[in-house]
N, CA, C and O atoms as a Tinker XYZ file with bonds, in Angstrom:
   464  protein
     1  N    -12.398000   70.883000  -23.394000    73     2
     2  CA   -11.625000   71.441000  -22.299000    64     1     3
     3  C    -11.327000   70.300000  -21.322000    63     2     4     5
     4  O    -12.215000   69.501000  -21.024000    81     3
     5  N    -10.103000   70.212000  -20.825000    73     3     6
     6  CA    -9.802000   69.138000  -19.869000    64     5     7
     7  C    -10.565000   69.340000  -18.556000    63     6     8     9
     8  O    -11.000000   70.444000  -18.229000    81     7
     9  N    -10.710000   68.249000  -17.827000    73     7    10
    10  CA   -11.343000   68.340000  -16.513000    64     9    11
    11  C    -10.600000   69.344000  -15.646000    63    10    12    13
    12  O     -9.378000   69.469000  -15.718000    81    11
    13  N    -11.351000   70.045000  -14.836000    73    11    14
    14  CA   -10.786000   71.059000  -13.955000    64    13    15
    15  C    -10.742000   70.502000  -12.534000    63    14    16    17
    16  O    -11.670000   69.821000  -12.098000    81    15
    17  N     -9.685000   70.787000  -11.834000    73    15    18
    18  CA    -9.575000   70.409000  -10.432000    64    17    19
    19  C    -10.685000   71.122000   -9.659000    63    18    20    21
    20  O    -10.777000   72.349000   -9.691000    81    19
    21  N    -11.522000   70.356000   -8.971000    73    19    22
    22  CA   -12.666000   70.959000   -8.283000    64    21    23
    23  C    -12.237000   71.956000   -7.214000    63    22    24    25
    24  O    -12.888000   72.984000   -7.024000    81    23
    25  N    -11.166000   71.662000   -6.528000    73    23    26
    26  CA   -10.684000   72.589000   -5.495000    64    25    27
    27  C    -10.324000   73.932000   -6.124000    63    26    28    29
    28  O    -10.683000   74.984000   -5.596000    81    27
    29  N     -9.616000   73.895000   -7.249000    73    27    30
    30  CA    -9.254000   75.135000   -7.940000    64    29    31
    31  C    -10.499000   75.862000   -8.442000    63    30    32    33
    32  O    -10.589000   77.086000   -8.354000    81    31
    33  N    -11.457000   75.100000   -8.968000    73    31    34
    34  CA   -12.694000   75.687000   -9.477000    64    33    35
    35  C    -13.438000   76.420000   -8.362000    63    34    36    37
    36  O    -13.867000   77.561000   -8.535000    81    35
    37  N    -13.585000   75.758000   -7.226000    73    35    38
    38  CA   -14.327000   76.365000   -6.118000    64    37    39
    39  C    -13.564000   77.524000   -5.486000    63    38    40    41
    40  O    -14.172000   78.498000   -5.043000    81    39
    41  N    -12.251000   77.427000   -5.443000    73    39    42
    42  CA   -11.448000   78.534000   -4.922000    64    41    43
    43  C    -11.609000   79.762000   -5.820000    63    42    44    45
    44  O    -11.771000   80.877000   -5.322000    81    43
    45  N    -11.566000   79.564000   -7.133000    73    43    46
    46  CA   -11.747000   80.679000   -8.069000    64    45    47
    47  C    -13.128000   81.308000   -7.886000    63    46    48    49
    48  O    -13.263000   82.531000   -7.886000    81    47
    49  N    -14.142000   80.473000   -7.731000    73    47    50
    50  CA   -15.495000   80.981000   -7.520000    64    49    51
    51  C    -15.578000   81.788000   -6.228000    63    50    52    53
    52  O    -16.191000   82.856000   -6.200000    81    51
    53  N    -14.971000   81.288000   -5.170000    73    51    54
    54  CA   -14.972000   81.995000   -3.888000    64    53    55
    55  C    -14.271000   83.345000   -4.014000    63    54    56    57
    56  O    -14.792000   84.370000   -3.577000    81    55
    57  N    -13.093000   83.331000   -4.613000    73    55    58
    58  CA   -12.308000   84.565000   -4.756000    64    57    59
    59  C    -13.013000   85.602000   -5.631000    63    58    60    61
    60  O    -12.816000   86.805000   -5.453000    81    59
    61  N    -13.833000   85.136000   -6.576000    73    59    62
    62  CA   -14.486000   86.042000   -7.521000    64    61    63
    63  C    -15.986000   86.189000   -7.271000    63    62    64    65
    64  O    -16.714000   86.727000   -8.105000    81    63
    65  N    -16.434000   85.709000   -6.125000    73    63    66
    66  CA   -17.806000   85.930000   -5.646000    64    65    67
    67  C    -18.890000   85.413000   -6.597000    63    66    68    69
    68  O    -19.825000   86.137000   -6.939000    81    67
    69  N    -18.753000   84.161000   -7.015000    73    67    70
    70  CA   -19.817000   83.542000   -7.795000    64    69    71
    71  C    -19.992000   82.093000   -7.345000    63    70    72    73
    72  O    -19.133000   81.532000   -6.665000    81    71
    73  N    -21.093000   81.514000   -7.728000    73    71    74
    74  CA   -21.397000   80.129000   -7.351000    64    73    75
    75  C    -21.186000   79.203000   -8.542000    63    74    76    77
    76  O    -21.265000   79.622000   -9.697000    81    75
    77  N    -20.919000   77.948000   -8.243000    73    75    78
    78  CA   -20.819000   76.911000   -9.270000    64    77    79
    79  C    -21.904000   75.884000   -8.970000    63    78    80    81
    80  O    -21.963000   75.338000   -7.868000    81    79
    81  N    -22.751000   75.627000   -9.942000    73    79    82
    82  CA   -23.810000   74.642000   -9.759000    64    81    83
    83  C    -23.274000   73.224000   -9.822000    63    82    84    85
    84  O    -22.390000   72.914000  -10.621000    81    83
    85  N    -23.816000   72.371000   -8.972000    73    83    86
    86  CA   -23.505000   70.939000   -8.995000    64    85    87
    87  C    -24.824000   70.206000   -9.200000    63    86    88    89
    88  O    -25.783000   70.415000   -8.457000    81    87
    89  N    -24.867000   69.351000  -10.209000    73    87    90
    90  CA   -26.108000   68.703000  -10.587000    64    89    91
    91  C    -25.945000   67.193000  -10.585000    63    90    92    93
    92  O    -25.082000   66.653000  -11.277000    81    91
    93  N    -26.787000   66.503000   -9.794000    73    91    94
    94  CA   -26.784000   65.041000   -9.774000    64    93    95
    95  C    -27.351000   64.531000  -11.098000    63    94    96    97
    96  O    -28.428000   64.941000  -11.530000    81    95
    97  N    -26.612000   63.640000  -11.720000    73    95    98
    98  CA   -27.022000   63.084000  -13.004000    64    97    99
    99  C    -27.815000   61.807000  -12.780000    63    98   100   101
   100  O    -27.429000   60.956000  -11.980000    81    99
   101  N    -28.921000   61.683000  -13.491000    73    99   102
   102  CA   -29.736000   60.479000  -13.380000    64   101   103
   103  C    -29.869000   59.758000  -14.720000    63   102   104   105
   104  O    -30.438000   58.668000  -14.785000    81   103
   105  N    -29.343000   60.367000  -15.797000    73   103   106
   106  CA   -29.417000   59.745000  -17.118000    64   105   107
   107  C    -28.469000   60.470000  -18.069000    63   106   108   109
   108  O    -27.948000   61.538000  -17.751000    81   107
   109  N    -28.254000   59.871000  -19.241000    73   107   110
   110  CA   -27.445000   60.531000  -20.267000    64   109   111
   111  C    -28.142000   61.777000  -20.791000    63   110   112   113
   112  O    -27.483000   62.763000  -21.120000    81   111
   113  N    -29.475000   61.742000  -20.873000    73   111   114
   114  CA   -30.216000   62.926000  -21.308000    64   113   115
   115  C    -29.971000   64.089000  -20.360000    63   114   116   117
   116  O    -29.763000   65.223000  -20.793000    81   115
   117  N    -29.997000   63.805000  -19.075000    73   115   118
   118  CA   -29.763000   64.852000  -18.081000    64   117   119
   119  C    -28.331000   65.370000  -18.186000    63   118   120   121
   120  O    -28.093000   66.570000  -18.051000    81   119
   121  N    -27.381000   64.473000  -18.426000    73   119   122
   122  CA   -25.985000   64.867000  -18.613000    64   121   123
   123  C    -25.869000   65.869000  -19.752000    63   122   124   125
   124  O    -25.253000   66.923000  -19.595000    81   123
   125  N    -26.458000   65.545000  -20.893000    73   123   126
   126  CA   -26.394000   66.451000  -22.046000    64   125   127
   127  C    -27.061000   67.785000  -21.742000    63   126   128   129
   128  O    -26.541000   68.837000  -22.112000    81   127
   129  N    -28.197000   67.750000  -21.079000    73   127   130
   130  CA   -28.919000   68.983000  -20.766000    64   129   131
   131  C    -28.115000   69.881000  -19.830000    63   130   132   133
   132  O    -28.071000   71.096000  -20.027000    81   131
   133  N    -27.485000   69.303000  -18.825000    73   131   134
   134  CA   -26.703000   70.098000  -17.868000    64   133   135
   135  C    -25.497000   70.730000  -18.560000    63   134   136   137
   136  O    -25.220000   71.913000  -18.362000    81   135
   137  N    -24.783000   69.956000  -19.364000    73   135   138
   138  CA   -23.609000   70.504000  -20.058000    64   137   139
   139  C    -24.042000   71.578000  -21.055000    63   138   140   141
   140  O    -23.404000   72.627000  -21.140000    81   139
   141  N    -25.116000   71.333000  -21.809000    73   139   142
   142  CA   -25.611000   72.343000  -22.752000    64   141   143
   143  C    -25.983000   73.636000  -22.034000    63   142   144   145
   144  O    -25.641000   74.723000  -22.498000    81   143
   145  N    -26.678000   73.525000  -20.910000    73   143   146
   146  CA   -27.075000   74.717000  -20.152000    64   145   147
   147  C    -25.857000   75.463000  -19.621000    63   146   148   149
   148  O    -25.816000   76.692000  -19.669000    81   147
   149  N    -24.870000   74.737000  -19.117000    73   147   150
   150  CA   -23.649000   75.379000  -18.616000    64   149   151
   151  C    -22.940000   76.123000  -19.746000    63   150   152   153
   152  O    -22.447000   77.234000  -19.549000    81   151
   153  N    -22.890000   75.509000  -20.927000    73   151   154
   154  CA   -22.240000   76.168000  -22.064000    64   153   155
   155  C    -23.015000   77.405000  -22.499000    63   154   156   157
   156  O    -22.413000   78.433000  -22.809000    81   155
   157  N    -24.341000   77.319000  -22.527000    73   155   158
   158  CA   -25.145000   78.484000  -22.904000    64   157   159
   159  C    -24.948000   79.634000  -21.925000    63   158   160   161
   160  O    -24.940000   80.801000  -22.318000    81   159
   161  N    -24.790000   79.298000  -20.650000    73   159   162
   162  CA   -24.581000   80.326000  -19.619000    64   161   163
   163  C    -23.106000   80.694000  -19.469000    63   162   164   165
   164  O    -22.764000   81.609000  -18.719000    81   163
   165  N    -22.243000   79.990000  -20.173000    73   163   166
   166  CA   -20.794000   80.155000  -20.059000    64   165   167
   167  C    -20.376000   80.079000  -18.593000    63   166   168   169
   168  O    -19.683000   80.949000  -18.066000    81   167
   169  N    -20.826000   79.004000  -17.965000    73   167   170
   170  CA   -20.611000   78.820000  -16.533000    64   169   171
   171  C    -19.914000   77.497000  -16.249000    63   170   172   173
   172  O    -20.200000   76.479000  -16.879000    81   171
   173  N    -19.006000   77.532000  -15.301000    73   171   174
   174  CA   -18.406000   76.295000  -14.804000    64   173   175
   175  C    -19.507000   75.442000  -14.187000    63   174   176   177
   176  O    -20.533000   75.957000  -13.744000    81   175
   177  N    -19.280000   74.130000  -14.163000    73   175   178
   178  CA   -20.304000   73.235000  -13.633000    64   177   179
   179  C    -19.645000   72.009000  -13.008000    63   178   180   181
   180  O    -18.573000   71.572000  -13.427000    81   179
   181  N    -20.316000   71.469000  -11.998000    73   179   182
   182  CA   -19.893000   70.213000  -11.379000    64   181   183
   183  C    -20.928000   69.159000  -11.750000    63   182   184   185
   184  O    -22.111000   69.291000  -11.439000    81   183
   185  N    -20.459000   68.109000  -12.422000    73   183   186
   186  CA   -21.319000   66.979000  -12.765000    64   185   187
   187  C    -21.204000   65.975000  -11.629000    63   186   188   189
   188  O    -20.120000   65.466000  -11.344000    81   187
   189  N    -22.303000   65.702000  -10.999000    73   187   190
   190  CA   -22.309000   64.914000   -9.774000    64   189   191
   191  C    -23.004000   63.573000  -10.002000    63   190   192   193
   192  O    -24.106000   63.507000  -10.546000    81   191
   193  N    -22.337000   62.521000   -9.575000    73   191   194
   194  CA   -22.895000   61.173000   -9.662000    64   193   195
   195  C    -23.094000   60.692000   -8.231000    63   194   196   197
   196  O    -22.131000   60.559000   -7.476000    81   195
   197  N    -24.345000   60.433000   -7.861000    73   195   198
   198  CA   -24.661000   60.096000   -6.471000    64   197   199
   199  C    -24.913000   58.604000   -6.312000    63   198   200   201
   200  O    -25.681000   58.008000   -7.068000    81   199
   201  N    -24.262000   58.012000   -5.326000    73   199   202
   202  CA   -24.439000   56.578000   -5.083000    64   201   203
   203  C    -25.901000   56.186000   -4.869000    63   202   204   205
   204  O    -26.287000   55.098000   -5.297000    81   203
   205  N    -26.737000   57.014000   -4.229000    73   203   206
   206  CA   -28.143000   56.623000   -4.092000    64   205   207
   207  C    -28.867000   56.411000   -5.431000    63   206   208   209
   208  O    -29.915000   55.765000   -5.462000    81   207
   209  N    -28.325000   56.946000   -6.536000    73   207   210
   210  CA   -28.948000   56.769000   -7.854000    64   209   211
   211  C    -28.428000   55.540000   -8.598000    63   210   212   213
   212  O    -28.879000   55.263000   -9.710000    81   211
   213  N    -27.504000   54.809000   -8.016000    73   211   214
   214  CA   -26.891000   53.682000   -8.727000    64   213   215
   215  C    -27.902000   52.603000   -9.109000    63   214   216   217
   216  O    -27.621000   51.781000   -9.980000    81   215
   217  N    -29.057000   52.593000   -8.479000    73   215   218
   218  CA   -30.085000   51.626000   -8.878000    64   217   219
   219  C    -30.697000   51.997000  -10.229000    63   218   220   221
   220  O    -31.346000   51.165000  -10.864000    81   219
   221  N    -30.493000   53.246000  -10.670000    73   219   222
   222  CA   -31.048000   53.718000  -11.940000    64   221   223
   223  C    -30.106000   53.520000  -13.116000    63   222   224   225
   224  O    -30.548000   53.528000  -14.265000    81   223
   225  N    -28.821000   53.345000  -12.852000    73   223   226
   226  CA   -27.847000   53.185000  -13.936000    64   225   227
   227  C    -26.614000   52.460000  -13.422000    63   226   228   229
   228  O    -26.392000   52.343000  -12.217000    81   227
   229  N    -25.819000   51.977000  -14.368000    73   227   230
   230  CA   -24.562000   51.320000  -14.046000    64   229   231
   231  C    -23.482000   52.395000  -13.941000    63   230   232   233
   232  O    -23.082000   52.989000  -14.942000    81   231
   233  N    -23.031000   52.628000  -12.754000    73   231   234
   234  CA   -22.032000   53.663000  -12.457000    64   233   235
   235  C    -20.795000   53.537000  -13.344000    63   234   236   237
   236  O    -20.288000   54.534000  -13.859000    81   235
   237  N    -20.312000   52.304000  -13.521000    73   235   238
   238  CA   -19.094000   52.099000  -14.306000    64   237   239
   239  C    -19.311000   52.369000  -15.789000    63   238   240   241
   240  O    -18.349000   52.660000  -16.501000    81   239
   241  N    -20.539000   52.282000  -16.271000    73   239   242
   242  CA   -20.838000   52.627000  -17.661000    64   241   243
   243  C    -21.091000   54.117000  -17.831000    63   242   244   245
   244  O    -20.708000   54.701000  -18.845000    81   243
   245  N    -21.734000   54.736000  -16.846000    73   243   246
   246  CA   -22.064000   56.156000  -16.959000    64   245   247
   247  C    -20.840000   57.051000  -16.810000    63   246   248   249
   248  O    -20.715000   58.047000  -17.522000    81   247
   249  N    -19.948000   56.713000  -15.907000    73   247   250
   250  CA   -18.825000   57.609000  -15.617000    64   249   251
   251  C    -17.951000   57.915000  -16.836000    63   250   252   253
   252  O    -17.568000   59.073000  -17.003000    81   251
   253  N    -17.614000   56.951000  -17.696000    73   251   254
   254  CA   -16.843000   57.309000  -18.893000    64   253   255
   255  C    -17.593000   58.285000  -19.813000    63   254   256   257
   256  O    -16.970000   59.138000  -20.445000    81   255
   257  N    -18.914000   58.167000  -19.889000    73   255   258
   258  CA   -19.703000   59.108000  -20.686000    64   257   259
   259  C    -19.655000   60.501000  -20.069000    63   258   260   261
   260  O    -19.566000   61.499000  -20.784000    81   259
   261  N    -19.714000   60.565000  -18.755000    73   259   262
   262  CA   -19.629000   61.856000  -18.058000    64   261   263
   263  C    -18.263000   62.489000  -18.309000    63   262   264   265
   264  O    -18.168000   63.684000  -18.588000    81   263
   265  N    -17.218000   61.689000  -18.210000    73   263   266
   266  CA   -15.868000   62.201000  -18.447000    64   265   267
   267  C    -15.715000   62.683000  -19.891000    63   266   268   269
   268  O    -15.103000   63.725000  -20.125000    81   267
   269  N    -16.255000   61.949000  -20.857000    73   267   270
   270  CA   -16.180000   62.364000  -22.261000    64   269   271
   271  C    -16.931000   63.677000  -22.477000    63   270   272   273
   272  O    -16.436000   64.564000  -23.173000    81   271
   273  N    -18.115000   63.807000  -21.891000    73   271   274
   274  CA   -18.889000   65.046000  -22.018000    64   273   275
   275  C    -18.143000   66.212000  -21.389000    63   274   276   277
   276  O    -18.149000   67.320000  -21.926000    81   275
   277  N    -17.506000   65.967000  -20.258000    73   275   278
   278  CA   -16.747000   67.022000  -19.580000    64   277   279
   279  C    -15.581000   67.487000  -20.445000    63   278   280   281
   280  O    -15.323000   68.686000  -20.550000    81   279
   281  N    -14.884000   66.552000  -21.058000    73   279   282
   282  CA   -13.727000   66.909000  -21.882000    64   281   283
   283  C    -14.131000   67.635000  -23.156000    63   282   284   285
   284  O    -13.358000   68.435000  -23.683000    81   283
   285  N    -15.340000   67.366000  -23.660000    73   283   286
   286  CA   -15.825000   68.049000  -24.863000    64   285   287
   287  C    -16.407000   69.426000  -24.568000    63   286   288   289
   288  O    -16.554000   70.245000  -25.475000    81   287
   289  N    -16.733000   69.681000  -23.329000    73   287   290
   290  CA   -17.394000   70.940000  -22.959000    64   289   291
   291  C    -16.469000   72.133000  -23.182000    63   290   292   293
   292  O    -15.248000   72.025000  -23.079000    81   291
   293  N    -17.079000   73.259000  -23.486000    73   291   294
   294  CA   -16.314000   74.493000  -23.698000    64   293   295
   295  C    -16.203000   75.319000  -22.420000    63   294   296   297
   296  O    -15.679000   76.433000  -22.443000    81   295
   297  N    -16.691000   74.780000  -21.315000    73   295   298
   298  CA   -16.633000   75.458000  -20.017000    64   297   299
   299  C    -15.918000   74.543000  -19.026000    63   298   300   301
   300  O    -15.825000   73.338000  -19.257000    81   299
   301  N    -15.414000   75.103000  -17.927000    73   299   302
   302  CA   -14.761000   74.260000  -16.914000    64   301   303
   303  C    -15.748000   73.276000  -16.287000    63   302   304   305
   304  O    -16.861000   73.644000  -15.910000    81   303
   305  N    -15.319000   72.019000  -16.183000    73   303   306
   306  CA   -16.165000   70.963000  -15.629000    64   305   307
   307  C    -15.357000   70.131000  -14.637000    63   306   308   309
   308  O    -14.204000   69.783000  -14.890000    81   307
   309  N    -15.978000   69.822000  -13.519000    73   307   310
   310  CA   -15.425000   68.870000  -12.556000    64   309   311
   311  C    -16.454000   67.756000  -12.385000    63   310   312   313
   312  O    -17.647000   67.958000  -12.607000    81   311
   313  N    -15.976000   66.582000  -11.990000    73   311   314
   314  CA   -16.867000   65.438000  -11.770000    64   313   315
   315  C    -16.744000   65.013000  -10.311000    63   314   316   317
   316  O    -15.646000   64.810000   -9.793000    81   315
   317  N    -17.902000   64.885000   -9.663000    73   315   318
   318  CA   -17.916000   64.541000   -8.241000    64   317   319
   319  C    -18.736000   63.282000   -7.983000    63   318   320   321
   320  O    -19.813000   63.103000   -8.552000    81   319
   321  N    -18.220000   62.418000   -7.125000    73   319   322
   322  CA   -19.049000   61.353000   -6.560000    64   321   323
   323  C    -19.745000   61.969000   -5.355000    63   322   324   325
   324  O    -19.089000   62.459000   -4.436000    81   323
   325  N    -21.065000   61.943000   -5.361000    73   323   326
   326  CA   -21.849000   62.550000   -4.287000    64   325   327
   327  C    -22.443000   61.445000   -3.415000    63   326   328   329
   328  O    -22.989000   60.469000   -3.929000    81   327
   329  N    -22.338000   61.598000   -2.128000    73   327   330
   330  CA   -22.895000   60.642000   -1.169000    64   329   331
   331  C    -22.401000   59.218000   -1.413000    63   330   332   333
   332  O    -23.184000   58.268000   -1.429000    81   331
   333  N    -21.081000   59.088000   -1.603000    73   331   334
   334  CA   -20.479000   57.756000   -1.691000    64   333   335
   335  C    -20.582000   57.087000   -0.336000    63   334   336   337
   336  O    -20.067000   57.607000    0.653000    81   335
   337  N    -21.233000   55.953000   -0.278000    73   335   338
   338  CA   -21.501000   55.302000    1.010000    64   337   339
   339  C    -20.511000   54.201000    1.351000    63   338   340   341
   340  O    -20.382000   53.814000    2.512000    81   339
   341  N    -19.820000   53.701000    0.354000    73   339   342
   342  CA   -18.868000   52.614000    0.565000    64   341   343
   343  C    -17.483000   53.088000    0.153000    63   342   344   345
   344  O    -17.332000   53.731000   -0.886000    81   343
   345  N    -16.484000   52.781000    0.945000    73   343   346
   346  CA   -15.116000   53.168000    0.620000    64   345   347
   347  C    -14.698000   52.595000   -0.729000    63   346   348   349
   348  O    -13.982000   53.254000   -1.483000    81   347
   349  N    -15.135000   51.376000   -1.044000    73   347   350
   350  CA   -14.824000   50.769000   -2.350000    64   349   351
   351  C    -15.339000   51.644000   -3.491000    63   350   352   353
   352  O    -14.654000   51.828000   -4.497000    81   351
   353  N    -16.548000   52.182000   -3.332000    73   351   354
   354  CA   -17.142000   53.032000   -4.360000    64   353   355
   355  C    -16.340000   54.312000   -4.527000    63   354   356   357
   356  O    -16.116000   54.763000   -5.650000    81   355
   357  N    -15.907000   54.900000   -3.420000    73   355   358
   358  CA   -15.112000   56.130000   -3.471000    64   357   359
   359  C    -13.806000   55.882000   -4.222000    63   358   360   361
   360  O    -13.427000   56.672000   -5.086000    81   359
   361  N    -13.130000   54.805000   -3.902000    73   359   362
   362  CA   -11.861000   54.481000   -4.568000    64   361   363
   363  C    -12.092000   54.224000   -6.053000    63   362   364   365
   364  O    -11.332000   54.704000   -6.894000    81   363
   365  N    -13.140000   53.470000   -6.376000    73   363   366
   366  CA   -13.459000   53.186000   -7.778000    64   365   367
   367  C    -13.764000   54.484000   -8.526000    63   366   368   369
   368  O    -13.318000   54.664000   -9.659000    81   367
   369  N    -14.519000   55.389000   -7.902000    73   367   370
   370  CA   -14.870000   56.659000   -8.538000    64   369   371
   371  C    -13.625000   57.475000   -8.861000    63   370   372   373
   372  O    -13.518000   58.041000   -9.950000    81   371
   373  N    -12.700000   57.539000   -7.936000    73   371   374
   374  CA   -11.454000   58.277000   -8.171000    64   373   375
   375  C    -10.688000   57.635000   -9.323000    63   374   376   377
   376  O    -10.192000   58.336000  -10.205000    81   375
   377  N    -10.590000   56.312000   -9.320000    73   375   378
   378  CA    -9.870000   55.608000  -10.385000    64   377   379
   379  C    -10.538000   55.753000  -11.746000    63   378   380   381
   380  O     -9.869000   55.666000  -12.776000    81   379
   381  N    -11.858000   55.973000  -11.761000    73   379   382
   382  CA   -12.592000   56.111000  -13.017000    64   381   383
   383  C    -12.721000   57.554000  -13.489000    63   382   384   385
   384  O    -13.313000   57.797000  -14.540000    81   383
   385  N    -12.181000   58.525000  -12.742000    73   383   386
   386  CA   -12.173000   59.894000  -13.241000    64   385   387
   387  C    -12.811000   60.964000  -12.387000    63   386   388   389
   388  O    -12.710000   62.142000  -12.729000    81   387
   389  N    -13.461000   60.616000  -11.296000    73   387   390
   390  CA   -14.023000   61.659000  -10.425000    64   389   391
   391  C    -12.878000   62.427000   -9.778000    63   390   392   393
   392  O    -11.936000   61.829000   -9.259000    81   391
   393  N    -12.963000   63.743000   -9.812000    73   391   394
   394  CA   -11.912000   64.523000   -9.165000    64   393   395
   395  C    -12.415000   65.234000   -7.916000    63   394   396   397
   396  O    -11.799000   66.180000   -7.426000    81   395
   397  N    -13.536000   64.762000   -7.421000    73   395   398
   398  CA   -14.065000   65.211000   -6.144000    64   397   399
   399  C    -14.966000   64.117000   -5.594000    63   398   400   401
   400  O    -15.683000   63.467000   -6.354000    81   399
   401  N    -14.937000   63.910000   -4.299000    73   399   402
   402  CA   -15.814000   62.911000   -3.685000    64   401   403
   403  C    -16.385000   63.460000   -2.386000    63   402   404   405
   404  O    -15.760000   64.268000   -1.699000    81   403
   405  N    -17.586000   63.001000   -2.071000    73   403   406
   406  CA   -18.193000   63.294000   -0.786000    64   405   407
   407  C    -18.562000   61.951000   -0.182000    63   406   408   409
   408  O    -19.502000   61.296000   -0.632000    81   407
   409  N    -17.818000   61.545000    0.841000    73   407   410
   410  CA   -18.063000   60.270000    1.512000    64   409   411
   411  C    -19.158000   60.476000    2.544000    63   410   412   413
   412  O    -19.063000   61.374000    3.381000    81   411
   413  N    -20.192000   59.657000    2.491000    73   411   414
   414  CA   -21.348000   59.789000    3.375000    64   413   415
   415  C    -21.419000   58.586000    4.315000    63   414   416   417
   416  O    -21.808000   57.491000    3.908000    81   415
   417  N    -21.044000   58.798000    5.553000    73   415   418
   418  CA   -21.113000   57.732000    6.556000    64   417   419
   419  C    -22.250000   57.990000    7.541000    63   418   420   421
   420  O    -22.242000   57.459000    8.651000    81   419
   421  N    -23.219000   58.796000    7.142000    73   419   422
   422  CA   -24.281000   59.212000    8.062000    64   421   423
   423  C    -25.188000   58.068000    8.507000    63   422   424   425
   424  O    -25.850000   58.183000    9.538000    81   423
   425  N    -25.236000   56.975000    7.760000    73   423   426
   426  CA   -26.085000   55.852000    8.159000    64   425   427
   427  C    -25.402000   54.943000    9.175000    63   426   428   429
   428  O    -26.025000   54.018000    9.696000    81   427
   429  N    -24.149000   55.195000    9.455000    73   427   430
   430  CA   -23.409000   54.382000   10.427000    64   429   431
   431  C    -23.573000   54.983000   11.822000    63   430   432   433
   432  O    -23.963000   56.141000   11.970000    81   431
   433  N    -23.272000   54.184000   12.836000    73   431   434
   434  CA   -23.365000   54.744000   14.181000    64   433   435
   435  C    -22.276000   55.809000   14.355000    63   434   436   437
   436  O    -21.308000   55.855000   13.595000    81   435
   437  N    -22.448000   56.641000   15.342000    73   435   438
   438  CA   -21.612000   57.831000   15.514000    64   437   439
   439  C    -20.122000   57.507000   15.555000    63   438   440   441
   440  O    -19.340000   58.142000   14.847000    81   439
   441  N    -19.713000   56.541000   16.362000    73   439   442
   442  CA   -18.281000   56.248000   16.491000    64   441   443
   443  C    -17.708000   55.704000   15.182000    63   442   444   445
   444  O    -16.578000   56.033000   14.822000    81   443
   445  N    -18.469000   54.882000   14.470000    73   443   446
   446  CA   -18.013000   54.366000   13.175000    64   445   447
   447  C    -17.945000   55.495000   12.148000    63   446   448   449
   448  O    -17.035000   55.530000   11.320000    81   447
   449  N    -18.899000   56.407000   12.203000    73   447   450
   450  CA   -18.916000   57.559000   11.302000    64   449   451
   451  C    -17.653000   58.391000   11.498000    63   450   452   453
   452  O    -17.009000   58.773000   10.521000    81   451
   453  N    -17.294000   58.672000   12.739000    73   451   454
   454  CA   -16.091000   59.461000   13.044000    64   453   455
   455  C    -14.850000   58.733000   12.549000    63   454   456   457
   456  O    -13.949000   59.345000   11.975000    81   455
   457  N    -14.809000   57.410000   12.775000    73   455   458
   458  CA   -13.647000   56.618000   12.367000    64   457   459
   459  C    -13.460000   56.660000   10.853000    63   458   460   461
   460  O    -12.333000   56.760000   10.368000    81   459
   461  N    -14.558000   56.585000   10.109000    73   459   462
   462  CA   -14.489000   56.589000    8.650000    64   461   463
   463  C    -14.062000   57.952000    8.154000    63   462   464
   464  O    -13.943000   58.160000    6.946000    81   463
């Protein structure tokens, strides 16, 4: 199934009164387990890659695997960059296939956070 627009996925969930789980991935094993569980439950899912976990894996290597797993899934899947701390990372994530991002500027001072 092709990647689903996260906005459309969440809007459908809101309109139909159900939740969509979003799971931070920390390994390929976890990726497979999350997709398998979503398929068994016949549930849409958000595969989330969080910048704080980048010390555990190479983001640029993992993201193509996440995208391939999403496209093979029999349920709707969206891919999100979670807690992207650098604008460069957010742009790279979008270019590599993430269709949702959460930019986290919480570690910056208040005025810089607002500006970002």
